[in-house]
VOGU-3710 file (C-alpha; in Angstrom, 3 decimals, decimal comma):
1> xxxxxxxxxx> 0,000/0,000/0,000  1,375/3,411/-0,979  2,128/5,870/1,777  0,078/9,017/2,033  1,857/12,142/0,839  3,622/13,838/3,738  1,921/17,144/3,010  -1,545/15,579/3,350  -0,885/14,530/6,931  -1,412/16,884/9,871
11> xxxxxxxxxx> 1,813/17,979/11,528  0,688/16,825/14,945  -1,426/13,851/15,916  -4,671/14,671/17,639  -3,969/11,888/20,110  -1,339/11,680/22,804  0,761/14,434/24,343  1,622/17,397/22,172  5,369/17,502/21,438  7,317/20,645/22,189
21> xxxxxxxxxx> 8,919/21,066/18,764  7,789/21,341/15,136  8,498/19,924/11,700  10,296/23,184/10,949  12,667/22,658/13,893  13,251/19,071/12,832  13,948/20,196/9,269  16,383/22,907/10,368  18,281/20,397/12,506  18,475/17,891/9,646
31> xxxxxxxxxx> 19,769/20,514/7,212  22,338/21,704/9,730  23,656/18,161/10,258  23,687/17,324/6,539  25,458/20,572/5,630  28,196/19,843/8,152  28,542/16,069/7,903  26,625/14,810/4,858  23,454/12,766/4,516  25,066/9,692/6,037
41> xxxxxxxxxx> 24,991/11,482/9,403  21,206/11,779/9,313  19,356/9,334/11,554  16,270/9,649/13,677  18,353/9,157/16,812  20,811/11,877/15,789  18,032/14,321/14,968  16,295/13,637/18,257  19,525/14,462/20,072  19,930/17,655/18,032
51> xxxxxxxxxx> 16,542/19,019/19,077  16,583/17,590/22,589  13,742/15,127/22,170  13,142/11,422/22,511  13,646/9,456/19,297  10,123/8,017/19,336  8,591/11,478/19,686  9,813/12,326/16,173  7,368/9,807/14,738  4,493/12,053/15,789
61> xxxxxxxxxx> 5,712/14,404/13,045  7,176/12,127/10,366  7,004/8,455/9,495  10,765/8,090/9,123  13,933/9,318/7,437  12,338/9,495/3,977  9,908/12,101/5,271  12,781/14,054/6,795  14,550/14,095/3,426  11,386/15,379/1,746
71> xxxxxxxxxx> 11,174/18,177/4,304  14,833/19,063/3,772  14,544/19,215/-0,006  11,380/21,295/0,091  12,957/23,743/2,534  16,125/24,412/0,538  14,618/24,553/-2,966  12,620/27,532/-1,735  15,855/29,475/-2,267  15,697/28,804/-6,017
81> xxxxxxxxxx> 12,944/31,405/-6,079  12,548/33,166/-2,731  9,049/34,244/-1,757  8,265/37,680/-3,141  10,812/37,505/-5,978  9,609/39,690/-8,827  10,021/38,180/-12,288  11,086/40,553/-15,032  8,925/39,093/-17,806  12,036/38,384/-19,891
91> xxxxxxxxxx> 12,041/34,578/-20,065  15,788/34,349/-20,646  16,703/36,684/-17,788  14,272/34,983/-15,407  15,393/31,416/-16,195  19,029/32,505/-16,017  18,505/34,122/-12,611  16,734/31,012/-11,337  19,582/28,813/-12,588  22,163/30,953/-10,783
101> xxxxxxxxxx> 20,198/30,865/-7,521  19,801/27,094/-7,872  23,548/26,655/-8,262  24,289/28,812/-5,222  21,728/26,871/-3,196  23,196/23,470/-4,078  26,723/24,691/-3,317  25,506/25,748/0,140  23,857/22,348/0,615  26,014/19,801/-1,273
111> xxxxxxxxxx> 23,861/16,859/-0,140  21,099/18,221/-2,386  23,065/17,627/-5,607  22,257/13,904/-6,065  18,711/14,325/-4,727  17,602/17,324/-6,799  17,077/15,283/-9,963  15,916/12,042/-8,371  13,224/13,120/-5,920  10,378/14,825/-7,711
121> xxxxxxxxxx> 7,505/14,395/-5,267  4,896/17,122/-4,934  5,587/19,534/-2,091  4,731/23,185/-1,400  7,961/24,838/-2,527  8,597/22,471/-5,422  5,101/23,117/-6,756  5,577/26,868/-6,311  8,850/26,612/-8,224  7,267/24,542/-10,988
131> xxxxxxxxxx> 4,359/26,977/-11,318  6,734/29,927/-11,613  9,029/28,096/-14,048  6,148/27,106/-16,321  4,811/30,642/-16,111  8,117/31,981/-17,412  7,791/30,015/-20,660  3,998/30,048/-20,941  2,360/31,882/-23,797  4,948/30,981/-26,463
141> xxxxxxxxxx> 2,733/28,453/-28,195  4,615/25,531/-26,656  2,936/22,366/-25,469  3,226/21,378/-21,813  5,745/18,644/-22,643  7,873/21,155/-24,559  7,704/23,603/-21,665  8,728/20,907/-19,191  11,607/19,840/-21,437  12,832/23,423/-21,775
151> xxxxxxxxxx> 12,772/24,004/-18,013  14,251/20,578/-17,381  17,194/21,346/-19,650  18,098/24,376/-17,545  17,943/22,516/-14,245  19,739/19,495/-15,717  22,581/21,810/-16,731  22,744/23,323/-13,250  22,647/19,940/-11,499  25,293/18,455/-13,787
161> xxxxxxxxxx> 27,598/21,447/-13,536  27,366/21,644/-9,755  27,938/17,925/-9,274  31,116/18,267/-11,364  32,052/21,370/-9,381  31,598/19,532/-6,077  33,551/16,536/-7,366  36,404/18,856/-8,335  36,360/20,381/-4,845  36,453/16,898/-3,322
171> xxxxxxxxxx> 39,413/15,966/-5,533  41,208/19,103/-4,348  40,513/18,166/-0,729  41,613/14,564/-1,253  44,777/15,175/-3,311  45,708/18,702/-2,310  46,141/19,578/-6,001  44,263/22,327/-7,792  43,238/21,890/-11,437  46,418/23,382/-12,899
181> xxxxxxxxxx> 48,610/21,274/-10,621  46,652/18,157/-11,524  46,977/18,943/-15,242  50,716/19,457/-14,786  50,895/15,968/-13,276  49,218/14,563/-16,406  51,519/16,482/-18,758  54,228/13,809/-19,298  51,725/11,152/-20,337  49,747/13,608/-22,473
191> xxxxxxxxxx> 53,016/14,595/-24,118  53,670/10,993/-25,129  50,115/10,683/-26,479  50,501/13,855/-28,557  53,849/12,678/-29,876  52,186/9,559/-31,271  50,201/11,682/-33,742  47,118/9,529/-33,158  45,097/12,165/-31,314  44,932/15,342/-33,425
201> xxxxxxxxxx> 41,934/16,857/-31,636  43,449/16,289/-28,198  46,631/17,843/-29,525  44,643/20,886/-30,639  43,002/21,073/-27,220  46,298/21,050/-25,363  48,060/23,515/-27,663  45,202/26,005/-27,988  44,057/25,872/-24,375  40,379/25,969/-23,504
211> xxxxxxxxxx> 37,819/26,707/-20,868  39,227/24,123/-18,459  41,448/26,811/-16,953  38,765/29,507/-16,885  37,339/30,806/-13,639  34,536/28,539/-12,427  31,995/31,372/-12,571  33,026/32,137/-16,142  32,672/28,473/-17,111  29,204/28,284/-15,581
221> xxxxxxxxxx> 28,063/31,476/-17,298  29,503/30,413/-20,650  27,633/27,101/-20,577  24,411/28,652/-19,312  24,400/31,335/-21,995  25,060/28,781/-24,746  22,224/26,644/-23,417  19,864/29,621/-23,394  20,988/30,466/-26,938  19,967/26,972/-28,031
231> xxxxxxxxxx> 16,620/27,175/-26,257  15,967/30,586/-27,797  16,585/29,150/-31,260  13,727/26,716/-30,761  11,183/29,334/-29,685  8,879/31,157/-32,085  10,887/33,898/-33,801  8,970/36,739/-32,110  9,804/35,483/-28,572  13,493/34,594/-28,882
//
């Protein structure tokens, strides 16, 4: 039997003693722990200790860890489009701004990166975000599937870029080498590959340079703008 959606259940049971904390407090504690130590540190026992409650009392608010994760995701994706944000009416500017806020949010909460694309359940802030995103591209004569694909492309780019960005940061932490130092370490082998003459495009890449050495912000902006260029090309001429 499928579980009832978390958001359809009352926060507090009408039976038994009324707990002295809230879902919001539980969510804040979970986010704080995950930000500092990662998702593997999240457990009902740990969260109970964080808010000074008995472990079993948490089950008056949530059915388990999966519910806690849903609460965490819904809380942080609110920052993709903070309440009261005024949209400009320029679809490209508005989607670009949302993409930049999404990236900053995921960088603040690295545990969100693998969850953002996989957990798509309905929740208050995710539905608010979807409504706003669809509204940005509504009225162009696109079907709903086309609108969803367009929006999805933007968020897929953000999620992919940030996961690579976080992986690069982890490699720096693990090896102590920045990107240029790591590339210098690869140079002798790359030199032997180039000398073989079998890899002309790789040779061109290494001799002409590229965006690999660009500032991370510049790389993100370059990719985002090229993506928006491509999306614009598929819109009716009068809207692109």
